N, C-alpha and C positions, 0 to 999 in steps of 0.2 A: 706408690705405685706410677716408676715414670712410663709414659710413652716411648716405645720406638723409635728409631732415628727413621727418618722418612726413606733414607735408602732400604733400609729393613720391609718397606711397605710400598712398594711398587705397584701401581695401578696395573692390572690386569685383567683384560675381560674374565676369565674365569676365576676370578677371586669376585668380581662383583655381581657376576651372574646368577639369576636365580635358574635352579635345574629342576625338569621336570620329568618324573620316570615312569614312562610306558612299559608295562608289561604285556605284548601285544594280543596273547589270546584272551585275555577278559577285556582289554580297552573298548573296541567297536568293530563290530560286524558287518562289513558293507555290501557281501555277497551273499546273506540269507542261507548260509550254512552252521551259521552257530557257534564260529569261531573269530574270533577278532582277528584282525586283516591289517597290512598297511594301506591299504585305502583308504580306511575304516577313520585311519592316524590320520592321515592327510587333508580328509574330511571337515578334522578337528584343529587345522594349525591354526585357522583363524579366534578360535576361542582360545587356545593357550596364548599367541599372542595379547590378545584383549586381558587374560590372567594376569600378566607381566613377567610370562615365561621368557626366557633367555635365552637358554640351552637347551633342549629336549635329546634327555637318554632313553635309549632304546633298547631294552631287555632284547635277549639273543633271537632274533628273526633267521638265523641259519639254516641250511638244511641238516636235518637230526631226522632222528627214530622217535625223539618224545620219549624217552624211557624218565628225563628229569626235565621235562620242560623245555627243551631247547637249551640245555647245559648240556649236553650229550651230541657233538657235533662231529657227523661226519663231511661235511665239504664247505667250509672258510668263505668259499668263494662263490658260493650259491644262498640259495633264498627254501626255507622249507615251504613248498607248495599251498598248503591251506592259507600260508600267511600273503603268499603273492610270488610276485618274480624279481631278477634284479632291476630288470625297468622299473618296477614298483618301486625297489629301494633309491636308487637312484633319479625317484623323481620326487621321493620323499626329501632325500637331501636339497634337492633342490628347491623344495617348499619353503624347506625351512630358511635355507641363504635369502630368497627372496623377498621375505618378510625382514629379515634381519635378525635370526636367529643361528644358532649353532646346532651344531647337532653331535651328538656321540653314543654309540655302540659300546656294546658288551662285544669284554675282551677276554677268552676263555679257551685256556690255552696250559692250564698245568694238566688238563685230560683231553683226550677227544671222545668220541664215539667209538663203541666196538666194530661200527658198519662202515666208518673211515677208511678209504683205499688204503692210509697209510698202516692201519693195522692190521686190515688184511694180510697184507702182505706178511708184515711182521710174525704174523702168527704163522704163517706156512709152513714154514720151517726155521730150524736151527739154523739154518744159512745163509738166510733171506737178506739179504743189505740192510733190512731195516727192521731187522730183528733187536738191536740195539735202540731202538727211538721209542720204544717203551721198556718197562721195568720187568723182568723177568728174572723167578729162582726156580731152583729145583727145590722141591719137596722136601722135607724131614718126615721122620718113623719114631713111634713111640716105641716101649719095649715088645711092643705087642706087633708088632710090624704094619700099624696103620698109619696111613697117610695122613702129615700133617699140614699147613700152610707153614711157609718160611716164621714166619716170626704171629704172634699174639695179636696183631693190631684188628684194632674194631674197626670199621668206615662207618664215618659220617651219620650211615641212612643205618646202621645196623649189620649184625652178621660178620664175616673175614671181611678185610682189607683185601684178600687174597684171592684168585678164584683160578681154579686149575683146568688148563687147557688140554682135552685128549687128545688133540692133533699133533702140539709136538711134544706133550710130557713133560708140559711145566706150568709153574703158578705165574700170573701176572697180576702187578699192584693195582688196585682202585680203590682210593678214599673213599671215593663215593655211590655212586651203582657200581654193580659187575659189568654192566654196559657201557662204564665209563673208565679204560684204562689208561694208566697216567702215562704222559710223556716223561720221556728220560732224559731230563735237561742236562744232564752229565757230557751226553753226546752233542760238540759243535754243529754236526750235519743236519742234527734235528732244531734245535734250534734256531737257523740258517733259515730254515723250512718254515717255521713256525713265522719268524719274521716277516717272509715273503708273504707267505699265503693268508695270513691272520690280522698282519697289522699293514703295510704297504698296498697290501691291492687294494683296502679300504683309507687307508689315506689319499691314497691317488684319485680316487674316487668324489672324494669334496668330504671327505667323515671330519669333524672337527676334534678329536680324540677319543678316547678310551675309560670305559669303568672295566676294572681289572680284574675278574673275576681271581679268590683265592691266590694275592699275588702274590702271598711270603710264603708258598708249598712248595715251588719249580726247585731247589735245593731239599733232600730227604739226605745225603750222604750218602754211601756204600755199603755200611756196614749191616743199618737197618736192624737194630738188636729191640728184643723185645721190651712193653713197653711195660712199668711197674702195674703189679698190682692192685689196685684200686678197690677194687670188684670182687671179691677173694669168693664169692660163690658164682663166677662166670670166668669161663675160659676165655673168651675175648675180651683186651681192655683197651679203652682209651687213652692214647700219649701222643698229644697234640704238639708238647716239647718234641718230639722226636722227627714228626715233619715237616713243622714251621719253623720261620726265619733258620734255616742250614744251612751252614757252611759257606758257600757260594751264593747265597742268597745275591748277598748287593751286586757281585761281582755281573750275574747274570742281569741285573735291571740296569746296571750301568751300560753294558753291552747293549740292550734295548734299545737307551739311551743314544747312545755315541750313532749307533748301526744306523739307527729311522728316526726314533724321534725327534732328534734335535734337528733333522731337516725339515719341519712342517711347525706351523704354529696351532698346537693344539694342547691338549691338555687332558691328563693322567690325574683318575680319581683311584685307588686301590684297596679293595677287601679287605682286612688285616686283624683277620681274628687269633687268639690268642696270644697277644703281645701284650700285655697289661702295664707295663713298667716304659716311664717315660724315654728315659734316651735311648732303646730298643726303636720307638715309635720316629725319634725324630732322625732319624741317621737313616731313615726313609726320603724322609721331607724336605733338607735340607736344601735349600737354592745353590749354596755352594759344591755344593757333591751332587749332580740331579741325578735322580733317579725318578721319582713321582713327585707331583704337585702338590698333593696333597692325600690322605687315607681316609678307609671310614674305621673306625672307630668303634666297639659296638658294648660299650660298658654302661652305657643308657640301656639301650632296648635287652639286654641280656637280662637286665635287674628282674625279679623275679622269677627268674628260668631256675631251676634244679642242677647241680652241678657234676653230675653225671649225664642225665638225662635230662632233657629242658623240660618237659613235660610234666617232670614232677615239682612243679609250681610251689614257689613260697612267697610268704607276703613280704614287704619292704614299706620302710617308714618315708614321711616325703623328705628326711633327714639325709638319708643315702641318697637320693635323688639329685638333689641339693649339692650332696659333696662332691657327686659325680660329675654333673652340669659343673661344679667349680676348676676340677681337678682338669676336664678336658678343655674350659676355655683359657685357662694360665698354661698352658703344654707349650703355647708357640711363644709367652712371652719373651721379649728379652732377643728372638731366635730372628732368622732368617724363614722360617718354616711358616707353613700354612697349613690350616683346616677344615675343617667339614663341621655345619649344623642338621641335623638327621633328626626326625624320627619315627618316620615309618622308610618300609621299601617291601621287596616283594617277599621277602625271608621274613618279612615281622609284622608282627598282631597289630589292629587299628591303634594310636595311640588316643584316642579318647578314650577306648574301651581300657589300655593299659594304665595311663595315670589321671585322669580324669574321671568324667561321669558320661555314661551315655542313655541314663535314665532320658523320659522324653523334657523332663522341664527343666532339665541343666544340659545336653545334650550340645543345643547351639552355643550357648554361654562357654562351654568347659571349649569347642571345637575352636573360638574366638580366643581362649586364654593361651590354649595350644600355638595358636599363631603369633599372636603376642612373644610367646617365649621365646621360638624360634625366630622371627624375624628381626630380633633383638642382640640375638647372639654373635660372636665376632665368626667368619669362616664364610664359605661357599656356602648357599644356602639348597637346601634337598627336599623337592619337596612330592612325596608319591600320588600316581593315580587316584582320583575317589577323594583325598586328602582335604582339598579343598572346598568339599561339599560336605566333609563330615562323617562320610561313611564308615559304619562300626564294625565290633567282630559278628559272626555269625550267632545268630542267637541260641537260646537252652535250649529249645524244641531238636535242632541241630543232632543225631544221631550216629553211631559209628561209621554206617552206609552212607553218610551224606560225603565225607571227607575224601580230598583225590590225591593229596601229597603223599605221594611214595614214603619221605618222615613218618607225617605221621601212620600212616600204614602199615607202615613195619612195625613201629612202636607199638599198634596195637594186639599183630601177631605176638609178638613180643611179650605181652603181657597177658596175651590169650594164652599163653604155653607156661606161662611162669606160675600163671595162679588158678592153674586149670579149669579155663571159663569163668571165676567167680565174676556175678553178676555188679559186687559191688569193687570191684579192681578195675573191670572194663569201665564202669560208670568214673571211676575217678580219671583213669586215664584219657576217657572222652572230654571229662571237664577240664582238664590238662591242657587238652588240645582246641579247646574252645577259647583257653586264654592265652596262650602262648602258637600255637598251630599257625602255619603258612597261608592255609587256604584260606583266612581270614584275607589275605591282602590280595585273594583271588577272584574272591568274586566277580563278575562282570559290573564294571562301571555303571551306577546307575543315571542315564541319561532324562528319562521321562518318565513319568504314571503310566504307561502302555504298556501292554505285556510284554513279561522280558525286557523291561526296564527302558524298551529302547536300544539294547546293545544289540539286540538282533531281533529279526523279524518270526526265527523259529525258536525252540527248544535250544537253550544256551549250552554249551560242552558241560556245564555245571551250572549247579543250581543260583540264581536271582537271590541275594538277601531278602528275607520276608522282609525289609519297612522300604522298600523300594518306593513305594507308591507317596513316602513321606521325607523320604532322603531323594533330592535326583535335583540333575543341574537343573533342568528347563523350571521349575517353580522355582531354585535360588535366583535364575538372573533376572528377573523381572523383580525381586521382592530386596528392597536399599537395605533391610536387617539382616539377611542375609548371611550363615557363614561368606559362602562362594563372594561377595560384593565387600567383605570385611579381608579377606585374602588381597582380592584388588587394592584395597585400600593401604593395608600395609607393607605391601609389596614397594606401592609409589612412594610411602612415607621411608623405608628401609633404604629406598635410593637417593632421596633428598637428602639425608643424614648419613648416607653413606661413610663418612668418616669415622665417625662415633660408633654407630650398628656393625659396621661389617669390619671396618680396620683396630675400633676403639678396647680398650685396656678394660677388662671385666674384673670388677672385687663382690662378693658375696659377702653381705649383711645377717645379720640374725641368722646365724647358720643353723643351732639348734632348735626353731621355731617348728613344732610339727607340722604347723598349717599355715604358712605363708611363706613364701620364696622371692625375696627382695635382692633386687643388686643393681651396681651402678656400672653402666658404659660411659669412660669418660675419652674424649682426643682433644689435647692440646686445652683450647678455654672452656669446648662443649662439654658438659656434663645431662648427662638424663639418668633417671631413677626408673628402675620396673618391677612394679610392685604385683605381685600375682597371689590370690586365693586360691589354695588348693584344699577347699572345703566347701561344706554345704551349709556353713553359718557365717552371721558377722566375725570380722576380726580387724583386731588392730595391726596396724602394720607396724615396724619397727624403721624411723626416722633419723638417719645422722645426724650427730647434734651439728656438724658442720653445714651442713643443707638447713640450716635455721630457717626459722619464720621471717626471717629480714628480708630474706631471699626473693628473688621473681618466678612462682610456679606456674607452669603453663601444661595442660594437658593436653599432650601431641596427641593419643588416643585411648581409646577406653573399649570395655565390649558390655555396658549398659545403658541401654537407652538415656533411661532415669537416672546417669549417673551422679547424683546428689549427693553422696555421704561427704561427708567434712573430709581435709586429708587427713590420713593417719588410720582411716577405717573402710574397709573394703565387704561390700557384701557378698553371698556363698559365691564362689567360684567366677568375683570379679577381679577382673586387672585394668589395672593403668598406668600408661607412660607417663613421666613426668620431664619435661625440660628443666631442669635449674641455669639461672641464672643469678 
């Protein structure tokens, strides 16, 4: 597998930077109201710089009714009061720049809040000038004369994707919550208003780019046909192919780049769900046709989720994870495109719980194992808050009433209705939410072992994880063998070997081995072999014949303090990174 031409691997800050995502509500509370805030983020900037973070990504802080934790925006140009003020946001931007860091914001422009001034005007009258800024349709009626939505689409969080508006006597589209009406991107005036208010406003304040929410959902076409019937027992159907990657999607993104983004030294990373085929992905991220710098694909984090309802979880073998990693890592080989490396974010469960072992005896080694995997993958590296200390999923003691996420709450309501409150059905649903639910990522960050985990001085908005006294930042700062210190070391190693780890070619070995994950990274004359044991038992590791014993092997990194095993063998949950000359 040959290396790419140097021109295809242009060195750019957003390729080499390590990105750290903050989800404000659960990060750090500075004023004792139980909710994280901007000043809390500012107070930890030195901690993040010391960790090795180059780019801070902050999830939505904009003014919002918080029906979907800030992804329902009522004013792009102001801040949610519980998080702070516009001046606080400006201080955060400056604080990052003062430390030589960059900062990106979330960009949520598929929809707004129903409390946004635009939507209030849109729904006020069919004759209002902003009526066509959102997607409105008349009702349908069945044979009995009952009013029905315009089509059978099911929203992401359950229920119909359409809501009836009594004032104007039509339905509006909402792919997510009913309080999140979808903008009409077919209207050029709407698009220009979005560019000015949501994008240019913040770039002019010094923001260095955006993580773009649901970046492939803006173009839905104009016919909006019924979704195919996948679940015959349900009236509503989930049909993402009908609202993702629509006919004008690339046109819209080219326009955004041409009118706004190309005038700034900024980065973009798009959330690209429901796009499984490589050619479709590459169209979004080719440098020759500028739209996005990179995208998040969810092939890895979607493993084990149900095909219709994600909480209907299914087991998956290591071989499936390996094949998925290999497919994503080789996606950009021989192209001018770029990619991402991540295992966690605000919508995903904790990676140790999902892909390794959260048991007390294995948790630390597992956290380091996954750090070794991520830090050696090609692409821009993304870390989520708490990942650097090995935070894990909520414990089995949590029950239905402990969950806050609207997706989980709506699913539990569905199961209760379908099963007539069957205890076993509800218990199965709760197990699925514990496994892959978004609340796993949204428990408050565990800063120390004091009450409320040092996140706040009062009871937080969401329950703190039960294990905060044993998993927290303060206990790991002074521990040279902690996951936190391991992350610091491996992020330095990634930069020291950036050609090989960030830009290098990837090759998977022994793909059908059900216990170990072994792959090579190469860049011109440098060769590295990554060997990871995803089991609790001692395992042999495949060593490529061409990397024979006559070569010089150097251990760059390992996650066992007593790593005295001979080459070719690994202890349970052990990993090693070799440089081979």
